[in-house]
SEFIZA-3560 file (N, C-alpha, C; in Angstrom, 3 decimals):
REM SEFIZA-3560
<numar><xx>41.727</xx><yy>-5.453</yy><zz>117.082</zz><atom>N</atom></numar>
<numar><xx>42.809</xx><yy>-4.614</yy><zz>116.622</zz><atom>CA</atom></numar>
<numar><xx>42.698</xx><yy>-3.269</yy><zz>117.337</zz><atom>C</atom></numar>
<numar><xx>43.799</xx><yy>-2.782</yy><zz>117.878</zz><atom>N</atom></numar>
<numar><xx>43.778</xx><yy>-1.505</yy><zz>118.573</zz><atom>CA</atom></numar>
<numar><xx>43.636</xx><yy>-0.353</yy><zz>117.583</zz><atom>C</atom></numar>
<numar><xx>43.156</xx><yy>0.777</yy><zz>118.088</zz><atom>N</atom></numar>
<numar><xx>42.988</xx><yy>1.952</yy><zz>117.230</zz><atom>CA</atom></numar>
<numar><xx>44.335</xx><yy>2.429</yy><zz>116.703</zz><atom>C</atom></numar>
<numar><xx>45.375</xx><yy>2.336</yy><zz>117.532</zz><atom>N</atom></numar>
<numar><xx>46.715</xx><yy>2.751</yy><zz>117.098</zz><atom>CA</atom></numar>
<numar><xx>47.178</xx><yy>1.918</yy><zz>115.904</zz><atom>C</atom></numar>
<numar><xx>46.984</xx><yy>0.611</yy><zz>115.978</zz><atom>N</atom></numar>
<numar><xx>47.387</xx><yy>-0.264</yy><zz>114.878</zz><atom>CA</atom></numar>
<numar><xx>46.556</xx><yy>0.022</yy><zz>113.629</zz><atom>C</atom></numar>
<numar><xx>45.270</xx><yy>0.249</yy><zz>113.797</zz><atom>N</atom></numar>
<numar><xx>44.396</xx><yy>0.574</yy><zz>112.663</zz><atom>CA</atom></numar>
<numar><xx>44.845</xx><yy>1.875</yy><zz>111.994</zz><atom>C</atom></numar>
<numar><xx>45.223</xx><yy>2.860</yy><zz>112.800</zz><atom>N</atom></numar>
<numar><xx>45.711</xx><yy>4.127</yy><zz>112.245</zz><atom>CA</atom></numar>
<numar><xx>47.016</xx><yy>3.927</yy><zz>111.486</zz><atom>C</atom></numar>
<numar><xx>47.902</xx><yy>3.079</yy><zz>112.002</zz><atom>N</atom></numar>
<numar><xx>49.161</xx><yy>2.784</yy><zz>111.316</zz><atom>CA</atom></numar>
<numar><xx>48.900</xx><yy>2.140</yy><zz>109.956</zz><atom>C</atom></numar>
<numar><xx>47.974</xx><yy>1.186</yy><zz>109.936</zz><atom>N</atom></numar>
<numar><xx>47.639</xx><yy>0.522</yy><zz>108.672</zz><atom>CA</atom></numar>
<numar><xx>47.071</xx><yy>1.514</yy><zz>107.661</zz><atom>C</atom></numar>
<numar><xx>46.187</xx><yy>2.379</yy><zz>108.123</zz><atom>N</atom></numar>
<numar><xx>45.562</xx><yy>3.352</yy><zz>107.227</zz><atom>CA</atom></numar>
<numar><xx>46.587</xx><yy>4.336</yy><zz>106.693</zz><atom>C</atom></numar>
<numar><xx>47.483</xx><yy>4.825</yy><zz>107.546</zz><atom>N</atom></numar>
<numar><xx>48.493</xx><yy>5.782</yy><zz>107.079</zz><atom>CA</atom></numar>
<numar><xx>49.449</xx><yy>5.123</yy><zz>106.089</zz><atom>C</atom></numar>
<numar><xx>49.754</xx><yy>3.844</yy><zz>106.279</zz><atom>N</atom></numar>
<numar><xx>50.606</xx><yy>3.128</yy><zz>105.334</zz><atom>CA</atom></numar>
<numar><xx>49.872</xx><yy>2.899</yy><zz>104.017</zz><atom>C</atom></numar>
<numar><xx>48.602</xx><yy>2.533</yy><zz>104.091</zz><atom>N</atom></numar>
<numar><xx>47.799</xx><yy>2.332</yy><zz>102.886</zz><atom>CA</atom></numar>
<numar><xx>47.783</xx><yy>3.601</yy><zz>102.042</zz><atom>C</atom></numar>
<numar><xx>47.616</xx><yy>4.741</yy><zz>102.678</zz><atom>N</atom></numar>
<numar><xx>47.590</xx><yy>6.017</yy><zz>101.947</zz><atom>CA</atom></numar>
<numar><xx>48.927</xx><yy>6.290</yy><zz>101.271</zz><atom>C</atom></numar>
<numar><xx>50.015</xx><yy>6.009</yy><zz>101.975</zz><atom>N</atom></numar>
<numar><xx>51.336</xx><yy>6.191</yy><zz>101.370</zz><atom>CA</atom></numar>
<numar><xx>51.516</xx><yy>5.259</yy><zz>100.175</zz><atom>C</atom></numar>
<numar><xx>51.090</xx><yy>4.014</yy><zz>100.312</zz><atom>N</atom></numar>
<numar><xx>51.216</xx><yy>3.059</yy><zz>99.204</zz><atom>CA</atom></numar>
<numar><xx>50.445</xx><yy>3.553</yy><zz>97.985</zz><atom>C</atom></numar>
<numar><xx>49.251</xx><yy>4.085</yy><zz>98.191</zz><atom>N</atom></numar>
<numar><xx>48.464</xx><yy>4.618</yy><zz>97.078</zz><atom>CA</atom></numar>
<numar><xx>49.233</xx><yy>5.743</yy><zz>96.386</zz><atom>C</atom></numar>
<numar><xx>49.778</xx><yy>6.661</yy><zz>97.159</zz><atom>N</atom></numar>
<numar><xx>50.524</xx><yy>7.776</yy><zz>96.567</zz><atom>CA</atom></numar>
<numar><xx>51.750</xx><yy>7.288</yy><zz>95.808</zz><atom>C</atom></numar>
<numar><xx>52.446</xx><yy>6.312</yy><zz>96.362</zz><atom>N</atom></numar>
<numar><xx>53.632</xx><yy>5.781</yy><zz>95.689</zz><atom>CA</atom></numar>
<numar><xx>53.263</xx><yy>5.040</yy><zz>94.407</zz><atom>C</atom></numar>
<numar><xx>52.168</xx><yy>4.282</yy><zz>94.451</zz><atom>N</atom></numar>
<numar><xx>51.721</xx><yy>3.600</yy><zz>93.233</zz><atom>CA</atom></numar>
<numar><xx>51.397</xx><yy>4.606</yy><zz>92.139</zz><atom>C</atom></numar>
<numar><xx>50.708</xx><yy>5.666</yy><zz>92.497</zz><atom>N</atom></numar>
<numar><xx>50.385</xx><yy>6.702</yy><zz>91.523</zz><atom>CA</atom></numar>
<numar><xx>51.641</xx><yy>7.388</yy><zz>91.001</zz><atom>C</atom></numar>
<numar><xx>52.615</xx><yy>7.591</yy><zz>91.872</zz><atom>N</atom></numar>
<numar><xx>53.842</xx><yy>8.278</yy><zz>91.457</zz><atom>CA</atom></numar>
<numar><xx>54.672</xx><yy>7.428</yy><zz>90.502</zz><atom>C</atom></numar>
<numar><xx>54.489</xx><yy>6.118</yy><zz>90.535</zz><atom>N</atom></numar>
<numar><xx>55.253</xx><yy>5.223</yy><zz>89.669</zz><atom>CA</atom></numar>
<numar><xx>54.574</xx><yy>4.952</yy><zz>88.331</zz><atom>C</atom></numar>
<numar><xx>53.308</xx><yy>5.361</yy><zz>88.208</zz><atom>N</atom></numar>
<numar><xx>52.598</xx><yy>5.172</yy><zz>86.945</zz><atom>CA</atom></numar>
<numar><xx>53.010</xx><yy>6.276</yy><zz>85.969</zz><atom>C</atom></numar>
<numar><xx>53.260</xx><yy>5.927</yy><zz>84.698</zz><atom>N</atom></numar>
<numar><xx>53.687</xx><yy>6.946</yy><zz>83.725</zz><atom>CA</atom></numar>
<numar><xx>52.727</xx><yy>8.135</yy><zz>83.596</zz><atom>C</atom></numar>
<numar><xx>51.430</xx><yy>7.894</yy><zz>83.771</zz><atom>N</atom></numar>
<numar><xx>50.449</xx><yy>8.975</yy><zz>83.685</zz><atom>CA</atom></numar>
<numar><xx>50.020</xx><yy>9.506</yy><zz>85.034</zz><atom>C</atom></numar>
<numar><xx>50.633</xx><yy>9.004</yy><zz>86.112</zz><atom>N</atom></numar>
<numar><xx>50.310</xx><yy>9.396</yy><zz>87.493</zz><atom>CA</atom></numar>
<numar><xx>48.851</xx><yy>9.151</yy><zz>87.835</zz><atom>C</atom></numar>
<numar><xx>48.220</xx><yy>8.175</yy><zz>87.189</zz><atom>N</atom></numar>
<numar><xx>46.799</xx><yy>7.912</yy><zz>87.411</zz><atom>CA</atom></numar>
<numar><xx>46.516</xx><yy>6.412</yy><zz>87.355</zz><atom>C</atom></numar>
<numar><xx>45.643</xx><yy>5.961</yy><zz>88.258</zz><atom>N</atom></numar>
<numar><xx>45.204</xx><yy>4.567</yy><zz>88.285</zz><atom>CA</atom></numar>
<numar><xx>43.749</xx><yy>4.530</yy><zz>88.731</zz><atom>C</atom></numar>
<numar><xx>43.014</xx><yy>3.493</yy><zz>88.301</zz><atom>N</atom></numar>
<numar><xx>41.626</xx><yy>3.384</yy><zz>88.752</zz><atom>CA</atom></numar>
<numar><xx>41.544</xx><yy>2.594</yy><zz>90.059</zz><atom>C</atom></numar>
<numar><xx>40.383</xx><yy>2.688</yy><zz>90.706</zz><atom>N</atom></numar>
<numar><xx>40.221</xx><yy>2.083</yy><zz>92.024</zz><atom>CA</atom></numar>
<numar><xx>40.363</xx><yy>0.557</yy><zz>92.001</zz><atom>C</atom></numar>
<numar><xx>40.017</xx><yy>-0.073</yy><zz>90.911</zz><atom>N</atom></numar>
<numar><xx>40.152</xx><yy>-1.528</yy><zz>90.810</zz><atom>CA</atom></numar>
<numar><xx>41.623</xx><yy>-1.952</yy><zz>90.775</zz><atom>C</atom></numar>
<numar><xx>42.413</xx><yy>-1.265</yy><zz>89.966</zz><atom>N</atom></numar>
<numar><xx>43.849</xx><yy>-1.574</yy><zz>89.907</zz><atom>CA</atom></numar>
<numar><xx>44.511</xx><yy>-1.261</yy><zz>91.243</zz><atom>C</atom></numar>
<numar><xx>44.127</xx><yy>-0.150</yy><zz>91.856</zz><atom>N</atom></numar>
<numar><xx>44.697</xx><yy>0.193</yy><zz>93.159</zz><atom>CA</atom></numar>
<numar><xx>44.371</xx><yy>-0.869</yy><zz>94.201</zz><atom>C</atom></numar>
<numar><xx>43.151</xx><yy>-1.373</yy><zz>94.176</zz><atom>N</atom></numar>
<numar><xx>42.775</xx><yy>-2.421</yy><zz>95.133</zz><atom>CA</atom></numar>
<numar><xx>43.647</xx><yy>-3.669</yy><zz>94.937</zz><atom>C</atom></numar>
<numar><xx>43.832</xx><yy>-4.099</yy><zz>93.702</zz><atom>N</atom></numar>
<numar><xx>44.672</xx><yy>-5.264</yy><zz>93.427</zz><atom>CA</atom></numar>
<numar><xx>46.114</xx><yy>-5.028</yy><zz>93.857</zz><atom>C</atom></numar>
<numar><xx>46.632</xx><yy>-3.828</yy><zz>93.584</zz><atom>N</atom></numar>
<numar><xx>48.013</xx><yy>-3.510</yy><zz>93.970</zz><atom>CA</atom></numar>
<numar><xx>48.151</xx><yy>-3.437</yy><zz>95.488</zz><atom>C</atom></numar>
<numar><xx>47.167</xx><yy>-2.852</yy><zz>96.165</zz><atom>N</atom></numar>
<numar><xx>47.208</xx><yy>-2.796</yy><zz>97.627</zz><atom>CA</atom></numar>
<numar><xx>47.206</xx><yy>-4.199</yy><zz>98.229</zz><atom>C</atom></numar>
<numar><xx>46.408</xx><yy>-5.085</yy><zz>97.654</zz><atom>N</atom></numar>
<numar><xx>46.408</xx><yy>-6.478</yy><zz>98.124</zz><atom>CA</atom></numar>
<numar><xx>47.791</xx><yy>-7.099</yy><zz>97.967</zz><atom>C</atom></numar>
<numar><xx>48.474</xx><yy>-6.809</yy><zz>96.873</zz><atom>N</atom></numar>
<numar><xx>49.824</xx><yy>-7.334</yy><zz>96.650</zz><atom>CA</atom></numar>
<numar><xx>50.807</xx><yy>-6.789</yy><zz>97.675</zz><atom>C</atom></numar>
<numar><xx>50.546</xx><yy>-5.592</yy><zz>98.198</zz><atom>N</atom></numar>
<numar><xx>51.412</xx><yy>-4.981</yy><zz>99.207</zz><atom>CA</atom></numar>
<numar><xx>50.955</xx><yy>-5.291</yy><zz>100.634</zz><atom>C</atom></numar>
<numar><xx>50.068</xx><yy>-6.251</yy><zz>100.792</zz><atom>N</atom></numar>
<numar><xx>49.674</xx><yy>-6.689</yy><zz>102.123</zz><atom>CA</atom></numar>
<numar><xx>48.500</xx><yy>-5.954</yy><zz>102.735</zz><atom>C</atom></numar>
<numar><xx>47.811</xx><yy>-5.137</yy><zz>101.963</zz><atom>N</atom></numar>
<numar><xx>46.621</xx><yy>-4.436</yy><zz>102.448</zz><atom>CA</atom></numar>
<numar><xx>45.394</xx><yy>-5.086</yy><zz>101.824</zz><atom>C</atom></numar>
<numar><xx>44.793</xx><yy>-6.019</yy><zz>102.529</zz><atom>N</atom></numar>
<numar><xx>43.584</xx><yy>-6.675</yy><zz>102.044</zz><atom>CA</atom></numar>
<numar><xx>42.406</xx><yy>-5.763</yy><zz>102.368</zz><atom>C</atom></numar>
<numar><xx>41.921</xx><yy>-5.078</yy><zz>101.341</zz><atom>N</atom></numar>
<numar><xx>40.883</xx><yy>-4.073</yy><zz>101.539</zz><atom>CA</atom></numar>
<numar><xx>39.775</xx><yy>-4.234</yy><zz>100.507</zz><atom>C</atom></numar>
<numar><xx>38.613</xx><yy>-3.738</yy><zz>100.878</zz><atom>N</atom></numar>
<numar><xx>37.475</xx><yy>-3.757</yy><zz>99.961</zz><atom>CA</atom></numar>
<numar><xx>37.581</xx><yy>-2.568</yy><zz>99.008</zz><atom>C</atom></numar>
<numar><xx>36.828</xx><yy>-2.636</yy><zz>97.946</zz><atom>N</atom></numar>
<numar><xx>36.784</xx><yy>-1.524</yy><zz>96.993</zz><atom>CA</atom></numar>
<numar><xx>36.219</xx><yy>-0.274</yy><zz>97.676</zz><atom>C</atom></numar>
<numar><xx>35.262</xx><yy>-0.483</yy><zz>98.589</zz><atom>N</atom></numar>
<numar><xx>34.687</xx><yy>0.635</yy><zz>99.336</zz><atom>CA</atom></numar>
<numar><xx>35.760</xx><yy>1.327</yy><zz>100.177</zz><atom>C</atom></numar>
<numar><xx>36.624</xx><yy>0.567</yy><zz>100.820</zz><atom>N</atom></numar>
<numar><xx>37.710</xx><yy>1.145</yy><zz>101.620</zz><atom>CA</atom></numar>
<numar><xx>38.662</xx><yy>1.934</yy><zz>100.724</zz><atom>C</atom></numar>
<numar><xx>38.990</xx><yy>1.397</yy><zz>99.564</zz><atom>N</atom></numar>
<numar><xx>39.859</xx><yy>2.111</yy><zz>98.620</zz><atom>CA</atom></numar>
<numar><xx>39.219</xx><yy>3.445</yy><zz>98.249</zz><atom>C</atom></numar>
<numar><xx>37.949</xx><yy>3.416</yy><zz>97.940</zz><atom>N</atom></numar>
<numar><xx>37.247</xx><yy>4.640</yy><zz>97.539</zz><atom>CA</atom></numar>
<numar><xx>37.180</xx><yy>5.654</yy><zz>98.685</zz><atom>C</atom></numar>
<numar><xx>36.976</xx><yy>5.170</yy><zz>99.893</zz><atom>N</atom></numar>
<numar><xx>36.958</xx><yy>6.056</yy><zz>101.059</zz><atom>CA</atom></numar>
<numar><xx>38.310</xx><yy>6.745</yy><zz>101.228</zz><atom>C</atom></numar>
<numar><xx>39.381</xx><yy>5.982</yy><zz>101.097</zz><atom>N</atom></numar>
<numar><xx>40.718</xx><yy>6.555</yy><zz>101.245</zz><atom>CA</atom></numar>
<numar><xx>41.077</xx><yy>7.468</yy><zz>100.084</zz><atom>C</atom></numar>
<numar><xx>40.594</xx><yy>7.168</yy><zz>98.881</zz><atom>N</atom></numar>
<numar><xx>40.810</xx><yy>8.076</yy><zz>97.756</zz><atom>CA</atom></numar>
<numar><xx>40.129</xx><yy>9.417</yy><zz>98.008</zz><atom>C</atom></numar>
<numar><xx>38.927</xx><yy>9.391</yy><zz>98.538</zz><atom>N</atom></numar>
<numar><xx>38.223</xx><yy>10.644</yy><zz>98.857</zz><atom>CA</atom></numar>
<numar><xx>38.976</xx><yy>11.432</yy><zz>99.928</zz><atom>C</atom></numar>
<numar><xx>39.544</xx><yy>10.729</yy><zz>100.931</zz><atom>N</atom></numar>
<numar><xx>40.328</xx><yy>11.398</yy><zz>101.967</zz><atom>CA</atom></numar>
<numar><xx>41.563</xx><yy>12.055</yy><zz>101.346</zz><atom>C</atom></numar>
<numar><xx>42.261</xx><yy>11.328</yy><zz>100.484</zz><atom>N</atom></numar>
<numar><xx>43.446</xx><yy>11.881</yy><zz>99.820</zz><atom>CA</atom></numar>
<numar><xx>43.072</xx><yy>13.084</yy><zz>98.948</zz><atom>C</atom></numar>
<numar><xx>41.897</xx><yy>13.026</yy><zz>98.331</zz><atom>N</atom></numar>
<numar><xx>41.427</xx><yy>14.161</yy><zz>97.530</zz><atom>CA</atom></numar>
<numar><xx>41.175</xx><yy>15.377</yy><zz>98.427</zz><atom>C</atom></numar>
<numar><xx>40.570</xx><yy>15.164</yy><zz>99.592</zz><atom>N</atom></numar>
<numar><xx>40.318</xx><yy>16.266</yy><zz>100.528</zz><atom>CA</atom></numar>
<numar><xx>41.614</xx><yy>16.939</yy><zz>100.972</zz><atom>C</atom></numar>
<numar><xx>42.696</xx><yy>16.189</yy><zz>101.007</zz><atom>N</atom></numar>
<numar><xx>44.004</xx><yy>16.734</yy><zz>101.403</zz><atom>CA</atom></numar>
<numar><xx>44.746</xx><yy>17.342</yy><zz>100.221</zz><atom>C</atom></numar>
<numar><xx>44.132</xx><yy>17.353</yy><zz>99.050</zz><atom>N</atom></numar>
<numar><xx>44.715</xx><yy>17.883</yy><zz>97.806</zz><atom>CA</atom></numar>
<numar><xx>45.950</xx><yy>17.095</yy><zz>97.369</zz><atom>C</atom></numar>
<numar><xx>45.965</xx><yy>15.791</yy><zz>97.682</zz><atom>N</atom></numar>
<numar><xx>47.073</xx><yy>14.928</yy><zz>97.287</zz><atom>CA</atom></numar>
<numar><xx>46.794</xx><yy>14.219</yy><zz>95.970</zz><atom>C</atom></numar>
<numar><xx>45.520</xx><yy>14.086</yy><zz>95.640</zz><atom>N</atom></numar>
<numar><xx>45.098</xx><yy>13.484</yy><zz>94.373</zz><atom>CA</atom></numar>
<numar><xx>43.876</xx><yy>14.232</yy><zz>93.862</zz><atom>C</atom></numar>
<numar><xx>43.608</xx><yy>14.058</yy><zz>92.575</zz><atom>N</atom></numar>
<numar><xx>42.343</xx><yy>14.463</yy><zz>91.991</zz><atom>CA</atom></numar>
<numar><xx>41.594</xx><yy>13.202</yy><zz>91.606</zz><atom>C</atom></numar>
<numar><xx>40.295</xx><yy>13.273</yy><zz>91.559</zz><atom>N</atom></numar>
<numar><xx>39.481</xx><yy>12.104</yy><zz>91.215</zz><atom>CA</atom></numar>
<numar><xx>38.546</xx><yy>12.464</yy><zz>90.070</zz><atom>C</atom></numar>
<numar><xx>38.477</xx><yy>11.547</yy><zz>89.103</zz><atom>N</atom></numar>
<numar><xx>37.499</xx><yy>11.642</yy><zz>88.027</zz><atom>CA</atom></numar>
<numar><xx>36.721</xx><yy>10.335</yy><zz>88.042</zz><atom>C</atom></numar>
<numar><xx>35.409</xx><yy>10.415</yy><zz>87.966</zz><atom>N</atom></numar>
<numar><xx>34.571</xx><yy>9.215</yy><zz>87.917</zz><atom>CA</atom></numar>
<numar><xx>34.167</xx><yy>8.989</yy><zz>86.469</zz><atom>C</atom></numar>
<numar><xx>34.521</xx><yy>7.795</yy><zz>85.966</zz><atom>N</atom></numar>
<numar><xx>34.225</xx><yy>7.430</yy><zz>84.593</zz><atom>CA</atom></numar>
<numar><xx>33.432</xx><yy>6.128</yy><zz>84.628</zz><atom>C</atom></numar>
<numar><xx>32.165</xx><yy>6.199</yy><zz>84.236</zz><atom>N</atom></numar>
<numar><xx>31.297</xx><yy>5.014</yy><zz>84.212</zz><atom>CA</atom></numar>
<numar><xx>31.384</xx><yy>4.223</yy><zz>85.514</zz><atom>C</atom></numar>
<numar><xx>31.206</xx><yy>4.893</yy><zz>86.626</zz><atom>N</atom></numar>
<numar><xx>31.216</xx><yy>4.331</yy><zz>87.989</zz><atom>CA</atom></numar>
<numar><xx>32.579</xx><yy>3.832</yy><zz>88.454</zz><atom>C</atom></numar>
<numar><xx>33.628</xx><yy>4.130</yy><zz>87.731</zz><atom>N</atom></numar>
<numar><xx>34.992</xx><yy>3.777</yy><zz>88.143</zz><atom>CA</atom></numar>
<numar><xx>35.699</xx><yy>5.058</yy><zz>88.554</zz><atom>C</atom></numar>
<numar><xx>36.323</xx><yy>5.028</yy><zz>89.722</zz><atom>N</atom></numar>
<numar><xx>37.093</xx><yy>6.175</yy><zz>90.187</zz><atom>CA</atom></numar>
<numar><xx>38.500</xx><yy>6.108</yy><zz>89.626</zz><atom>C</atom></numar>
<numar><xx>38.933</xx><yy>7.199</yy><zz>89.021</zz><atom>N</atom></numar>
<numar><xx>40.302</xx><yy>7.301</yy><zz>88.526</zz><atom>CA</atom></numar>
<numar><xx>40.998</xx><yy>8.374</yy><zz>89.357</zz><atom>C</atom></numar>
<numar><xx>42.056</xx><yy>7.954</yy><zz>90.057</zz><atom>N</atom></numar>
<numar><xx>42.819</xx><yy>8.865</yy><zz>90.905</zz><atom>CA</atom></numar>
<numar><xx>44.052</xx><yy>9.343</yy><zz>90.151</zz><atom>C</atom></numar>
<numar><xx>44.310</xx><yy>10.648</yy><zz>90.236</zz><atom>N</atom></numar>
<numar><xx>45.496</xx><yy>11.224</yy><zz>89.600</zz><atom>CA</atom></numar>
<numar><xx>46.271</xx><yy>12.020</yy><zz>90.640</zz><atom>C</atom></numar>
<numar><xx>47.553</xx><yy>11.760</yy><zz>90.707</zz><atom>N</atom></numar>
<numar><xx>48.434</xx><yy>12.390</yy><zz>91.677</zz><atom>CA</atom></numar>
<numar><xx>48.580</xx><yy>13.885</yy><zz>91.395</zz><atom>C</atom></numar>
<numar><xx>48.559</xx><yy>14.693</yy><zz>92.448</zz><atom>N</atom></numar>
<numar><xx>48.843</xx><yy>16.120</yy><zz>92.323</zz><atom>CA</atom></numar>
<numar><xx>50.319</xx><yy>16.346</yy><zz>92.642</zz><atom>C</atom></numar>
<numar><xx>50.788</xx><yy>17.555</yy><zz>92.386</zz><atom>N</atom></numar>
<numar><xx>52.177</xx><yy>17.888</yy><zz>92.722</zz><atom>CA</atom></numar>
<numar><xx>52.413</xx><yy>17.749</yy><zz>94.222</zz><atom>C</atom></numar>
<numar><xx>51.432</xx><yy>18.169</yy><zz>95.021</zz><atom>N</atom></numar>
<numar><xx>51.548</xx><yy>18.027</yy><zz>96.480</zz><atom>CA</atom></numar>
<numar><xx>51.606</xx><yy>16.555</yy><zz>96.867</zz><atom>C</atom></numar>
<numar><xx>50.796</xx><yy>15.725</yy><zz>96.227</zz><atom>N</atom></numar>
<numar><xx>50.809</xx><yy>14.296</yy><zz>96.498</zz><atom>CA</atom></numar>
<numar><xx>52.145</xx><yy>13.668</yy><zz>96.145</zz><atom>C</atom></numar>
<numar><xx>52.750</xx><yy>14.126</yy><zz>95.046</zz><atom>N</atom></numar>
<numar><xx>54.074</xx><yy>13.626</yy><zz>94.654</zz><atom>CA</atom></numar>
<numar><xx>55.117</xx><yy>13.993</yy><zz>95.693</zz><atom>C</atom></numar>
<numar><xx>55.011</xx><yy>15.196</yy><zz>96.247</zz><atom>N</atom></numar>
<numar><xx>55.937</xx><yy>15.612</yy><zz>97.297</zz><atom>CA</atom></numar>
<numar><xx>55.798</xx><yy>14.734</yy><zz>98.540</zz><atom>C</atom></numar>
<numar><xx>54.566</xx><yy>14.403</yy><zz>98.906</zz><atom>N</atom></numar>
<numar><xx>54.328</xx><yy>13.541</yy><zz>100.071</zz><atom>CA</atom></numar>
<numar><xx>54.841</xx><yy>12.130</yy><zz>99.794</zz><atom>C</atom></numar>
<numar><xx>54.586</xx><yy>11.611</yy><zz>98.604</zz><atom>N</atom></numar>
<numar><xx>55.058</xx><yy>10.269</yy><zz>98.238</zz><atom>CA</atom></numar>
<numar><xx>56.575</xx><yy>10.184</yy><zz>98.278</zz><atom>C</atom></numar>
<numar><xx>57.248</xx><yy>11.275</yy><zz>97.917</zz><atom>N</atom></numar>
<numar><xx>58.710</xx><yy>11.302</yy><zz>97.900</zz><atom>CA</atom></numar>
<numar><xx>59.313</xx><yy>11.616</yy><zz>99.265</zz><atom>C</atom></numar>
<numar><xx>58.476</xx><yy>12.050</yy><zz>100.200</zz><atom>N</atom></numar>
<numar><xx>58.973</xx><yy>12.372</yy><zz>101.539</zz><atom>CA</atom></numar>
<numar><xx>59.445</xx><yy>13.795</yy><zz>101.703</zz><atom>C</atom></numar>
<numar><xx>59.238</xx><yy>14.635</yy><zz>100.688</zz><atom>N</atom></numar>
<numar><xx>59.679</xx><yy>16.024</yy><zz>100.796</zz><atom>CA</atom></numar>
<numar><xx>58.621</xx><yy>16.938</yy><zz>101.411</zz><atom>C</atom></numar>
<numar><xx>57.439</xx><yy>16.405</yy><zz>101.646</zz><atom>N</atom></numar>
<numar><xx>56.376</xx><yy>17.108</yy><zz>102.367</zz><atom>CA</atom></numar>
<numar><xx>55.684</xx><yy>16.090</yy><zz>103.266</zz><atom>C</atom></numar>
<numar><xx>55.052</xx><yy>16.588</yy><zz>104.310</zz><atom>N</atom></numar>
<numar><xx>54.360</xx><yy>15.704</yy><zz>105.259</zz><atom>CA</atom></numar>
<numar><xx>52.905</xx><yy>16.118</yy><zz>105.389</zz><atom>C</atom></numar>
<numar><xx>52.056</xx><yy>15.101</yy><zz>105.571</zz><atom>N</atom></numar>
<numar><xx>50.637</xx><yy>15.307</yy><zz>105.838</zz><atom>CA</atom></numar>
<numar><xx>50.256</xx><yy>14.347</yy><zz>106.951</zz><atom>C</atom></numar>
<numar><xx>49.673</xx><yy>14.881</yy><zz>108.033</zz><atom>N</atom></numar>
<numar><xx>49.191</xx><yy>14.008</yy><zz>109.104</zz><atom>CA</atom></numar>
<numar><xx>48.178</xx><yy>13.035</yy><zz>108.529</zz><atom>C</atom></numar>
<numar><xx>48.346</xx><yy>11.765</yy><zz>108.849</zz><atom>N</atom></numar>
<numar><xx>47.445</xx><yy>10.732</yy><zz>108.347</zz><atom>CA</atom></numar>
<numar><xx>48.048</xx><yy>9.930</yy><zz>107.209</zz><atom>C</atom></numar>
<numar><xx>49.228</xx><yy>10.369</yy><zz>106.724</zz><atom>N</atom></numar>
<numar><xx>49.944</xx><yy>9.629</yy><zz>105.687</zz><atom>CA</atom></numar>
<numar><xx>51.316</xx><yy>9.289</yy><zz>106.255</zz><atom>C</atom></numar>
<numar><xx>51.662</xx><yy>8.027</yy><zz>106.231</zz><atom>N</atom></numar>
<numar><xx>52.955</xx><yy>7.585</yy><zz>106.737</zz><atom>CA</atom></numar>
<numar><xx>54.088</xx><yy>8.261</yy><zz>105.971</zz><atom>C</atom></numar>
<numar><xx>55.112</xx><yy>8.647</yy><zz>106.682</zz><atom>N</atom></numar>
<numar><xx>56.288</xx><yy>9.232</yy><zz>106.020</zz><atom>CA</atom></numar>
<numar><xx>57.094</xx><yy>8.087</yy><zz>105.429</zz><atom>C</atom></numar>
<numar><xx>57.490</xx><yy>8.212</yy><zz>104.174</zz><atom>N</atom></numar>
<numar><xx>58.249</xx><yy>7.117</yy><zz>103.547</zz><atom>CA</atom></numar>
<numar><xx>59.650</xx><yy>6.986</yy><zz>104.152</zz><atom>C</atom></numar>
<numar><xx>60.142</xx><yy>5.761</yy><zz>104.132</zz><atom>N</atom></numar>
<numar><xx>61.520</xx><yy>5.515</yy><zz>104.526</zz><atom>CA</atom></numar>
<numar><xx>62.410</xx><yy>5.857</yy><zz>103.344</zz><atom>C</atom></numar>
<numar><xx>63.671</xx><yy>6.187</yy><zz>103.611</zz><atom>N</atom></numar>
<numar><xx>64.568</xx><yy>6.461</yy><zz>102.485</zz><atom>CA</atom></numar>
<numar><xx>64.672</xx><yy>5.229</yy><zz>101.589</zz><atom>C</atom></numar>
<numar><xx>64.725</xx><yy>5.470</yy><zz>100.293</zz><atom>N</atom></numar>
<numar><xx>64.869</xx><yy>4.370</yy><zz>99.339</zz><atom>CA</atom></numar>
<numar><xx>66.332</xx><yy>4.173</yy><zz>99.026</zz><atom>C</atom></numar>
<numar><xx>66.708</xx><yy>2.913</yy><zz>98.804</zz><atom>N</atom></numar>
<numar><xx>68.088</xx><yy>2.617</yy><zz>98.427</zz><atom>CA</atom></numar>
<numar><xx>68.272</xx><yy>2.734</yy><zz>96.942</zz><atom>C</atom></numar>
//
């Protein structure tokens, strides 16, 4: 797999995580649920990969993370909601297409 394709997959995975969080009533999901949802969206990833990407999103101030009994719980920030909606951009996160 080329580096360009790998970067495309990673940027899409990050957008999917933000969108999943934005659709949850509490704007929060744990890493296990996110992994299952990512698999449903065509991203076959390990729990370690999910956690790595959650930490990256946290570094960008797009999510907050709380660890509860070894489970990571990600919560969307206002900035993350803006990126998920396409009203703000962050390098490394795919820009969403307009929704119908």
